[in-house]
Every structure is written in C-alpha cells, then in structure tokens.
N, CA, C, O and CB atoms as a CASP TS submission, in Angstrom:
PFRMAT TS
TARGET T0000
AUTHOR 0000-0000-0000
METHOD Language model
MODEL 1
PARENT N/A
ATOM      1  N   MET     1       0.818  -1.195   0.000  1.00  0.00           N
ATOM      2  CA  MET     1       0.000   0.000   0.000  1.00  0.00           C
ATOM      3  C   MET     1       0.859   1.256   0.000  1.00  0.00           C
ATOM      4  O   MET     1       0.532   2.243  -0.658  1.00  0.00           O
ATOM      5  CB  MET     1      -0.929   0.000   1.197  1.00  0.00           C
ATOM      6  N   LYS     2       1.963   1.211   0.745  1.00  0.00           N
ATOM      7  CA  LYS     2       2.828   2.379   0.821  1.00  0.00           C
ATOM      8  C   LYS     2       3.379   2.723  -0.569  1.00  0.00           C
ATOM      9  O   LYS     2       3.486   3.890  -0.946  1.00  0.00           O
ATOM     10  CB  LYS     2       3.982   2.132   1.818  1.00  0.00           C
ATOM     11  N   PHE     3       3.722   1.679  -1.310  1.00  0.00           N
ATOM     12  CA  PHE     3       4.251   1.900  -2.661  1.00  0.00           C
ATOM     13  C   PHE     3       3.216   2.600  -3.537  1.00  0.00           C
ATOM     14  O   PHE     3       3.541   3.569  -4.222  1.00  0.00           O
ATOM     15  CB  PHE     3       4.674   0.563  -3.305  1.00  0.00           C
ATOM     16  N   LEU     4       1.978   2.120  -3.521  1.00  0.00           N
ATOM     17  CA  LEU     4       0.935   2.725  -4.347  1.00  0.00           C
ATOM     18  C   LEU     4       0.668   4.170  -3.944  1.00  0.00           C
ATOM     19  O   LEU     4       0.447   5.022  -4.804  1.00  0.00           O
ATOM     20  CB  LEU     4      -0.351   1.914  -4.250  1.00  0.00           C
ATOM     21  N   LYS     5       0.685   4.448  -2.666  1.00  0.00           N
ATOM     22  CA  LYS     5       0.499   5.831  -2.211  1.00  0.00           C
ATOM     23  C   LYS     5       1.645   6.702  -2.705  1.00  0.00           C
ATOM     24  O   LYS     5       1.431   7.844  -3.114  1.00  0.00           O
ATOM     25  CB  LYS     5       0.403   5.895  -0.669  1.00  0.00           C
ATOM     26  N   SER     6       2.853   6.167  -2.666  1.00  0.00           N
ATOM     27  CA  SER     6       4.005   6.918  -3.169  1.00  0.00           C
ATOM     28  C   SER     6       3.875   7.191  -4.660  1.00  0.00           C
ATOM     29  O   SER     6       4.207   8.278  -5.132  1.00  0.00           O
ATOM     30  CB  SER     6       5.303   6.158  -2.888  1.00  0.00           C
ATOM     31  N   VAL     7       3.395   6.209  -5.390  1.00  0.00           N
ATOM     32  CA  VAL     7       3.200   6.386  -6.832  1.00  0.00           C
ATOM     33  C   VAL     7       2.164   7.475  -7.091  1.00  0.00           C
ATOM     34  O   VAL     7       2.381   8.349  -7.930  1.00  0.00           O
ATOM     35  CB  VAL     7       2.762   5.055  -7.494  1.00  0.00           C
ATOM     36  N   ILE     8       1.058   7.429  -6.389  1.00  0.00           N
ATOM     37  CA  ILE     8      -0.005   8.430  -6.567  1.00  0.00           C
ATOM     38  C   ILE     8       0.513   9.822  -6.210  1.00  0.00           C
ATOM     39  O   ILE     8       0.253  10.788  -6.927  1.00  0.00           O
ATOM     40  CB  ILE     8      -1.241   8.078  -5.696  1.00  0.00           C
ATOM     41  N   ASP     9       1.241   9.921  -5.108  1.00  0.00           N
ATOM     42  CA  ASP     9       1.797  11.221  -4.709  1.00  0.00           C
ATOM     43  C   ASP     9       2.766  11.748  -5.766  1.00  0.00           C
ATOM     44  O   ASP     9       2.761  12.939  -6.079  1.00  0.00           O
ATOM     45  CB  ASP     9       2.512  11.107  -3.348  1.00  0.00           C
ATOM     46  N   GLU    10       3.576  10.880  -6.303  1.00  0.00           N
ATOM     47  CA  GLU    10       4.544  11.292  -7.323  1.00  0.00           C
ATOM     48  C   GLU    10       3.844  11.704  -8.615  1.00  0.00           C
ATOM     49  O   GLU    10       4.257  12.662  -9.269  1.00  0.00           O
ATOM     50  CB  GLU    10       5.537  10.158  -7.603  1.00  0.00           C
ATOM     51  N   MET    11       2.791  10.985  -8.983  1.00  0.00           N
ATOM     52  CA  MET    11       2.053  11.308 -10.209  1.00  0.00           C
ATOM     53  C   MET    11       1.375  12.671 -10.107  1.00  0.00           C
ATOM     54  O   MET    11       1.172  13.337 -11.122  1.00  0.00           O
ATOM     55  CB  MET    11       1.010  10.227 -10.502  1.00  0.00           C
ATOM     56  N   LYS    12       1.027  13.085  -8.912  1.00  0.00           N
ATOM     57  CA  LYS    12       0.423  14.407  -8.727  1.00  0.00           C
ATOM     58  C   LYS    12       1.433  15.526  -8.979  1.00  0.00           C
ATOM     59  O   LYS    12       1.046  16.656  -9.276  1.00  0.00           O
ATOM     60  CB  LYS    12      -0.153  14.533  -7.313  1.00  0.00           C
ATOM     61  N   LEU    13       2.717  15.219  -8.862  1.00  0.00           N
ATOM     62  CA  LEU    13       3.764  16.213  -9.070  1.00  0.00           C
ATOM     63  C   LEU    13       4.161  16.354 -10.540  1.00  0.00           C
ATOM     64  O   LEU    13       4.861  17.296 -10.913  1.00  0.00           O
ATOM     65  CB  LEU    13       4.980  15.852  -8.249  1.00  0.00           C
ATOM     66  N   VAL    14       3.717  15.428 -11.356  1.00  0.00           N
ATOM     67  CA  VAL    14       4.083  15.446 -12.773  1.00  0.00           C
ATOM     68  C   VAL    14       3.385  16.601 -13.477  1.00  0.00           C
ATOM     69  O   VAL    14       2.201  16.855 -13.256  1.00  0.00           O
ATOM     70  CB  VAL    14       3.723  14.104 -13.451  1.00  0.00           C
ATOM     71  N   THR    15       4.126  17.292 -14.321  1.00  0.00           N
ATOM     72  CA  THR    15       3.544  18.333 -15.162  1.00  0.00           C
ATOM     73  C   THR    15       3.199  17.685 -16.495  1.00  0.00           C
ATOM     74  O   THR    15       4.083  17.405 -17.304  1.00  0.00           O
ATOM     75  CB  THR    15       4.526  19.558 -15.348  1.00  0.00           C
ATOM     76  N   TRP    16       1.926  17.453 -16.717  1.00  0.00           N
ATOM     77  CA  TRP    16       1.491  16.771 -17.927  1.00  0.00           C
ATOM     78  C   TRP    16       1.401  17.760 -19.080  1.00  0.00           C
ATOM     79  O   TRP    16       1.042  18.919 -18.870  1.00  0.00           O
ATOM     80  CB  TRP    16       0.136  16.078 -17.704  1.00  0.00           C
ATOM     81  N   PRO    17       1.723  17.319 -20.303  1.00  0.00           N
ATOM     82  CA  PRO    17       1.627  18.227 -21.449  1.00  0.00           C
ATOM     83  C   PRO    17       0.172  18.542 -21.775  1.00  0.00           C
ATOM     84  O   PRO    17      -0.735  17.752 -21.515  1.00  0.00           O
ATOM     85  CB  PRO    17       2.320  17.619 -22.677  1.00  0.00           C
ATOM     86  N   THR    18      -0.017  19.721 -22.351  1.00  0.00           N
ATOM     87  CA  THR    18      -1.365  20.101 -22.767  1.00  0.00           C
ATOM     88  C   THR    18      -1.721  19.337 -24.036  1.00  0.00           C
ATOM     89  O   THR    18      -0.863  18.710 -24.659  1.00  0.00           O
ATOM     90  CB  THR    18      -1.472  21.640 -22.996  1.00  0.00           C
ATOM     91  N   ALA    19      -2.988  19.397 -24.409  1.00  0.00           N
ATOM     92  CA  ALA    19      -3.424  18.719 -25.636  1.00  0.00           C
ATOM     93  C   ALA    19      -2.705  19.306 -26.847  1.00  0.00           C
ATOM     94  O   ALA    19      -2.335  18.578 -27.769  1.00  0.00           O
ATOM     95  CB  ALA    19      -4.958  18.840 -25.814  1.00  0.00           C
ATOM     96  N   LYS    20      -2.510  20.613 -26.841  1.00  0.00           N
ATOM     97  CA  LYS    20      -1.822  21.278 -27.958  1.00  0.00           C
ATOM     98  C   LYS    20      -0.376  20.788 -28.070  1.00  0.00           C
ATOM     99  O   LYS    20       0.101  20.512 -29.171  1.00  0.00           O
ATOM    100  CB  LYS    20      -1.850  22.816 -27.775  1.00  0.00           C
ATOM    101  N   GLU    21       0.316  20.680 -26.944  1.00  0.00           N
ATOM    102  CA  GLU    21       1.698  20.188 -26.945  1.00  0.00           C
ATOM    103  C   GLU    21       1.761  18.735 -27.405  1.00  0.00           C
ATOM    104  O   GLU    21       2.668  18.347 -28.142  1.00  0.00           O
ATOM    105  CB  GLU    21       2.318  20.324 -25.545  1.00  0.00           C
ATOM    106  N   THR    22       0.797  17.944 -26.968  1.00  0.00           N
ATOM    107  CA  THR    22       0.764  16.540 -27.358  1.00  0.00           C
ATOM    108  C   THR    22       0.555  16.394 -28.859  1.00  0.00           C
ATOM    109  O   THR    22       1.222  15.587 -29.506  1.00  0.00           O
ATOM    110  CB  THR    22      -0.337  15.803 -26.599  1.00  0.00           C
ATOM    111  N   ARG    23      -0.376  17.178 -29.418  1.00  0.00           N
ATOM    112  CA  ARG    23      -0.602  17.145 -30.870  1.00  0.00           C
ATOM    113  C   ARG    23       0.650  17.579 -31.626  1.00  0.00           C
ATOM    114  O   ARG    23       1.025  16.957 -32.620  1.00  0.00           O
ATOM    115  CB  ARG    23      -1.789  18.052 -31.252  1.00  0.00           C
ATOM    116  N   ARG    24       1.296  18.645 -31.155  1.00  0.00           N
ATOM    117  CA  ARG    24       2.509  19.146 -31.808  1.00  0.00           C
ATOM    118  C   ARG    24       3.615  18.092 -31.781  1.00  0.00           C
ATOM    119  O   ARG    24       4.255  17.829 -32.800  1.00  0.00           O
ATOM    120  CB  ARG    24       2.993  20.440 -31.126  1.00  0.00           C
ATOM    121  N   ASP    25       3.832  17.498 -30.627  1.00  0.00           N
ATOM    122  CA  ASP    25       4.889  16.504 -30.499  1.00  0.00           C
ATOM    123  C   ASP    25       4.582  15.249 -31.314  1.00  0.00           C
ATOM    124  O   ASP    25       5.475  14.667 -31.929  1.00  0.00           O
ATOM    125  CB  ASP    25       5.091  16.138 -29.035  1.00  0.00           C
ATOM    126  N   THR    26       3.318  14.838 -31.315  1.00  0.00           N
ATOM    127  CA  THR    26       2.918  13.675 -32.105  1.00  0.00           C
ATOM    128  C   THR    26       3.109  13.947 -33.588  1.00  0.00           C
ATOM    129  O   THR    26       3.598  13.087 -34.322  1.00  0.00           O
ATOM    130  CB  THR    26       1.457  13.300 -31.818  1.00  0.00           C
ATOM    131  N   SER    27       2.729  15.133 -34.032  1.00  0.00           N
ATOM    132  CA  SER    27       2.921  15.508 -35.436  1.00  0.00           C
ATOM    133  C   SER    27       4.397  15.506 -35.804  1.00  0.00           C
ATOM    134  O   SER    27       4.770  15.064 -36.891  1.00  0.00           O
ATOM    135  CB  SER    27       2.313  16.890 -35.712  1.00  0.00           C
ATOM    136  N   THR    28       5.229  15.995 -34.909  1.00  0.00           N
ATOM    137  CA  THR    28       6.671  16.009 -35.157  1.00  0.00           C
ATOM    138  C   THR    28       7.213  14.595 -35.315  1.00  0.00           C
ATOM    139  O   THR    28       8.008  14.333 -36.218  1.00  0.00           O
ATOM    140  CB  THR    28       7.404  16.726 -34.020  1.00  0.00           C
ATOM    141  N   VAL    29       6.795  13.693 -34.454  1.00  0.00           N
ATOM    142  CA  VAL    29       7.259  12.307 -34.527  1.00  0.00           C
ATOM    143  C   VAL    29       6.793  11.651 -35.820  1.00  0.00           C
ATOM    144  O   VAL    29       7.573  10.970 -36.485  1.00  0.00           O
ATOM    145  CB  VAL    29       6.757  11.505 -33.315  1.00  0.00           C
ATOM    146  N   ILE    30       5.532  11.850 -36.181  1.00  0.00           N
ATOM    147  CA  ILE    30       4.999  11.244 -37.401  1.00  0.00           C
ATOM    148  C   ILE    30       5.716  11.794 -38.629  1.00  0.00           C
ATOM    149  O   ILE    30       6.113  11.025 -39.505  1.00  0.00           O
ATOM    150  CB  ILE    30       3.484  11.493 -37.513  1.00  0.00           C
ATOM    151  N   LEU    31       5.888  13.108 -38.706  1.00  0.00           N
ATOM    152  CA  LEU    31       6.565  13.723 -39.847  1.00  0.00           C
ATOM    153  C   LEU    31       8.013  13.251 -39.946  1.00  0.00           C
ATOM    154  O   LEU    31       8.487  12.931 -41.036  1.00  0.00           O
ATOM    155  CB  LEU    31       6.517  15.251 -39.736  1.00  0.00           C
ATOM    156  N   THR    32       8.710  13.206 -38.827  1.00  0.00           N
ATOM    157  CA  THR    32      10.092  12.737 -38.823  1.00  0.00           C
ATOM    158  C   THR    32      10.175  11.284 -39.272  1.00  0.00           C
ATOM    159  O   THR    32      11.077  10.919 -40.026  1.00  0.00           O
ATOM    160  CB  THR    32      10.706  12.893 -37.430  1.00  0.00           C
ATOM    161  N   SER    33       9.248  10.458 -38.820  1.00  0.00           N
ATOM    162  CA  SER    33       9.225   9.053 -39.225  1.00  0.00           C
ATOM    163  C   SER    33       9.004   8.915 -40.723  1.00  0.00           C
ATOM    164  O   SER    33       9.654   8.100 -41.378  1.00  0.00           O
ATOM    165  CB  SER    33       8.137   8.298 -38.466  1.00  0.00           C
ATOM    166  N   ILE    34       8.093   9.707 -41.266  1.00  0.00           N
ATOM    167  CA  ILE    34       7.824   9.667 -42.708  1.00  0.00           C
ATOM    168  C   ILE    34       9.056  10.113 -43.488  1.00  0.00           C
ATOM    169  O   ILE    34       9.421   9.484 -44.481  1.00  0.00           O
ATOM    170  CB  ILE    34       6.612  10.561 -43.064  1.00  0.00           C
ATOM    171  N   LEU    35       9.699  11.191 -43.046  1.00  0.00           N
ATOM    172  CA  LEU    35      10.895  11.679 -43.740  1.00  0.00           C
ATOM    173  C   LEU    35      12.027  10.656 -43.704  1.00  0.00           C
ATOM    174  O   LEU    35      12.709  10.456 -44.709  1.00  0.00           O
ATOM    175  CB  LEU    35      11.366  12.990 -43.119  1.00  0.00           C
ATOM    176  N   PHE    36      12.231  10.013 -42.569  1.00  0.00           N
ATOM    177  CA  PHE    36      13.255   8.976 -42.485  1.00  0.00           C
ATOM    178  C   PHE    36      12.904   7.791 -43.380  1.00  0.00           C
ATOM    179  O   PHE    36      13.787   7.227 -44.027  1.00  0.00           O
ATOM    180  CB  PHE    36      13.427   8.511 -41.034  1.00  0.00           C
ATOM    181  N   ALA    37      11.645   7.411 -43.427  1.00  0.00           N
ATOM    182  CA  ALA    37      11.222   6.302 -44.286  1.00  0.00           C
ATOM    183  C   ALA    37      11.494   6.628 -45.750  1.00  0.00           C
ATOM    184  O   ALA    37      11.984   5.781 -46.496  1.00  0.00           O
ATOM    185  CB  ALA    37       9.725   5.991 -44.077  1.00  0.00           C
ATOM    186  N   ILE    38      11.178   7.848 -46.162  1.00  0.00           N
ATOM    187  CA  ILE    38      11.439   8.263 -47.545  1.00  0.00           C
ATOM    188  C   ILE    38      12.942   8.263 -47.815  1.00  0.00           C
ATOM    189  O   ILE    38      13.386   7.769 -48.851  1.00  0.00           O
ATOM    190  CB  ILE    38      10.839   9.670 -47.822  1.00  0.00           C
ATOM    191  N   TYR    39      13.717   8.810 -46.898  1.00  0.00           N
ATOM    192  CA  TYR    39      15.171   8.851 -47.062  1.00  0.00           C
ATOM    193  C   TYR    39      15.739   7.441 -47.231  1.00  0.00           C
ATOM    194  O   TYR    39      16.512   7.191 -48.156  1.00  0.00           O
ATOM    195  CB  TYR    39      15.828   9.548 -45.856  1.00  0.00           C
ATOM    196  N   PHE    40      15.361   6.526 -46.345  1.00  0.00           N
ATOM    197  CA  PHE    40      15.894   5.170 -46.426  1.00  0.00           C
ATOM    198  C   PHE    40      15.404   4.441 -47.672  1.00  0.00           C
ATOM    199  O   PHE    40      16.132   3.621 -48.230  1.00  0.00           O
ATOM    200  CB  PHE    40      15.511   4.384 -45.186  1.00  0.00           C
ATOM    201  N   ALA    41      14.191   4.725 -48.113  1.00  0.00           N
ATOM    202  CA  ALA    41      13.688   4.118 -49.345  1.00  0.00           C
ATOM    203  C   ALA    41      14.503   4.590 -50.541  1.00  0.00           C
ATOM    204  O   ALA    41      14.843   3.789 -51.412  1.00  0.00           O
ATOM    205  CB  ALA    41      12.199   4.453 -49.549  1.00  0.00           C
ATOM    206  N   VAL    42      14.819   5.880 -50.592  1.00  0.00           N
ATOM    207  CA  VAL    42      15.623   6.420 -51.699  1.00  0.00           C
ATOM    208  C   VAL    42      17.037   5.846 -51.667  1.00  0.00           C
ATOM    209  O   VAL    42      17.568   5.449 -52.705  1.00  0.00           O
ATOM    210  CB  VAL    42      15.675   7.965 -51.632  1.00  0.00           C
ATOM    211  N   VAL    43      17.647   5.798 -50.493  1.00  0.00           N
ATOM    212  CA  VAL    43      18.992   5.230 -50.373  1.00  0.00           C
ATOM    213  C   VAL    43      18.976   3.758 -50.767  1.00  0.00           C
ATOM    214  O   VAL    43      19.870   3.303 -51.481  1.00  0.00           O
ATOM    215  CB  VAL    43      19.531   5.395 -48.932  1.00  0.00           C
ATOM    216  N   ASP    44      17.990   3.018 -50.322  1.00  0.00           N
ATOM    217  CA  ASP    44      17.868   1.606 -50.671  1.00  0.00           C
ATOM    218  C   ASP    44      17.723   1.439 -52.176  1.00  0.00           C
ATOM    219  O   ASP    44      18.388   0.595 -52.777  1.00  0.00           O
ATOM    220  CB  ASP    44      16.673   0.972 -49.947  1.00  0.00           C
ATOM    221  N   TRP    45      16.862   2.235 -52.783  1.00  0.00           N
ATOM    222  CA  TRP    45      16.653   2.175 -54.228  1.00  0.00           C
ATOM    223  C   TRP    45      17.957   2.483 -54.968  1.00  0.00           C
ATOM    224  O   TRP    45      18.300   1.796 -55.930  1.00  0.00           O
ATOM    225  CB  TRP    45      15.545   3.161 -54.657  1.00  0.00           C
ATOM    226  N   ALA    46      18.685   3.513 -54.524  1.00  0.00           N
ATOM    227  CA  ALA    46      19.938   3.899 -55.174  1.00  0.00           C
ATOM    228  C   ALA    46      20.990   2.799 -55.044  1.00  0.00           C
ATOM    229  O   ALA    46      21.681   2.487 -56.014  1.00  0.00           O
ATOM    230  CB  ALA    46      20.468   5.206 -54.575  1.00  0.00           C
ATOM    231  N   LEU    47      21.116   2.221 -53.874  1.00  0.00           N
ATOM    232  CA  LEU    47      22.096   1.149 -53.683  1.00  0.00           C
ATOM    233  C   LEU    47      21.759  -0.074 -54.525  1.00  0.00           C
ATOM    234  O   LEU    47      22.651  -0.706 -55.090  1.00  0.00           O
ATOM    235  CB  LEU    47      22.173   0.757 -52.211  1.00  0.00           C
ATOM    236  N   ILE    48      20.489  -0.405 -54.609  1.00  0.00           N
ATOM    237  CA  ILE    48      20.076  -1.536 -55.444  1.00  0.00           C
ATOM    238  C   ILE    48      20.401  -1.245 -56.906  1.00  0.00           C
ATOM    239  O   ILE    48      20.892  -2.120 -57.618  1.00  0.00           O
ATOM    240  CB  ILE    48      18.560  -1.826 -55.272  1.00  0.00           C
ATOM    241  N   ALA    49      20.129  -0.020 -57.357  1.00  0.00           N
ATOM    242  CA  ALA    49      20.423   0.353 -58.741  1.00  0.00           C
ATOM    243  C   ALA    49      21.923   0.271 -59.017  1.00  0.00           C
ATOM    244  O   ALA    49      22.332  -0.228 -60.065  1.00  0.00           O
ATOM    245  CB  ALA    49      19.905   1.771 -59.039  1.00  0.00           C
ATOM    246  N   ILE    50      22.738   0.752 -58.093  1.00  0.00           N
ATOM    247  CA  ILE    50      24.195   0.705 -58.265  1.00  0.00           C
ATOM    248  C   ILE    50      24.686  -0.733 -58.277  1.00  0.00           C
ATOM    249  O   ILE    50      25.478  -1.113 -59.139  1.00  0.00           O
ATOM    250  CB  ILE    50      24.903   1.495 -57.149  1.00  0.00           C
ATOM    251  N   LEU    51      24.222  -1.535 -57.328  1.00  0.00           N
ATOM    252  CA  LEU    51      24.656  -2.931 -57.269  1.00  0.00           C
ATOM    253  C   LEU    51      24.219  -3.707 -58.504  1.00  0.00           C
ATOM    254  O   LEU    51      24.980  -4.526 -59.019  1.00  0.00           O
ATOM    255  CB  LEU    51      24.108  -3.602 -56.016  1.00  0.00           C
ATOM    256  N   ASN    52      23.020  -3.464 -58.979  1.00  0.00           N
ATOM    257  CA  ASN    52      22.552  -4.158 -60.179  1.00  0.00           C
ATOM    258  C   ASN    52      23.385  -3.773 -61.397  1.00  0.00           C
ATOM    259  O   ASN    52      23.594  -4.596 -62.288  1.00  0.00           O
ATOM    260  CB  ASN    52      21.073  -3.846 -60.434  1.00  0.00           C
ATOM    261  N   LYS    53      23.854  -2.553 -61.446  1.00  0.00           N
ATOM    262  CA  LYS    53      24.647  -2.085 -62.583  1.00  0.00           C
ATOM    263  C   LYS    53      26.031  -2.735 -62.595  1.00  0.00           C
ATOM    264  O   LYS    53      26.534  -3.096 -63.659  1.00  0.00           O
ATOM    265  CB  LYS    53      24.783  -0.556 -62.545  1.00  0.00           C
ATOM    266  N   PHE    54      26.650  -2.888 -61.425  1.00  0.00           N
ATOM    267  CA  PHE    54      28.021  -3.368 -61.360  1.00  0.00           C
ATOM    268  C   PHE    54      28.162  -4.857 -61.036  1.00  0.00           C
ATOM    269  O   PHE    54      29.140  -5.480 -61.448  1.00  0.00           O
ATOM    270  CB  PHE    54      28.758  -2.583 -60.347  1.00  0.00           C
ATOM    271  N   VAL    55      27.238  -5.419 -60.333  1.00  0.00           N
ATOM    272  CA  VAL    55      27.386  -6.802 -59.873  1.00  0.00           C
ATOM    273  C   VAL    55      26.644  -7.778 -60.770  1.00  0.00           C
ATOM    274  O   VAL    55      27.189  -8.824 -61.125  1.00  0.00           O
ATOM    275  CB  VAL    55      26.886  -6.939 -58.445  1.00  0.00           C
ATOM    276  N   PHE    56      25.437  -7.463 -61.136  1.00  0.00           N
ATOM    277  CA  PHE    56      24.623  -8.428 -61.874  1.00  0.00           C
ATOM    278  C   PHE    56      24.602  -8.152 -63.331  1.00  0.00           C
ATOM    279  O   PHE    56      23.957  -8.879 -64.087  1.00  0.00           O
ATOM    280  CB  PHE    56      23.234  -8.442 -61.363  1.00  0.00           C
TER
END
C-alpha cells in the first residue's frame, strides 16, 4: 500500500503536457518518421540500382 500511495503522490507532481503540446509533439514524430522512411527508401533504391549495374 505504501508503494501505491508513493506512486499516486509522485504522479500528482508530474507536469502533464497540454493537448496542444501533445498534438505538436505527435505531429513532429509522425513527420520525422515519414521523412526517415522516404530517405531510407531512396537510399535503398539507389544502392540496389548501383549494385545491379556493377554486380549483376
């Protein structure tokens, strides 16, 4: 019980982000993930094209 009370007391001290901050941060993560996916897809495509030209 003491542990749970400590957890509850600690959670009351947390400064939770606002809905606006959460949306902004979520959008940033999604956009960054999409940009990295595009970057790696282009690099993968380029490496495959180079390898196919010289190896196969």
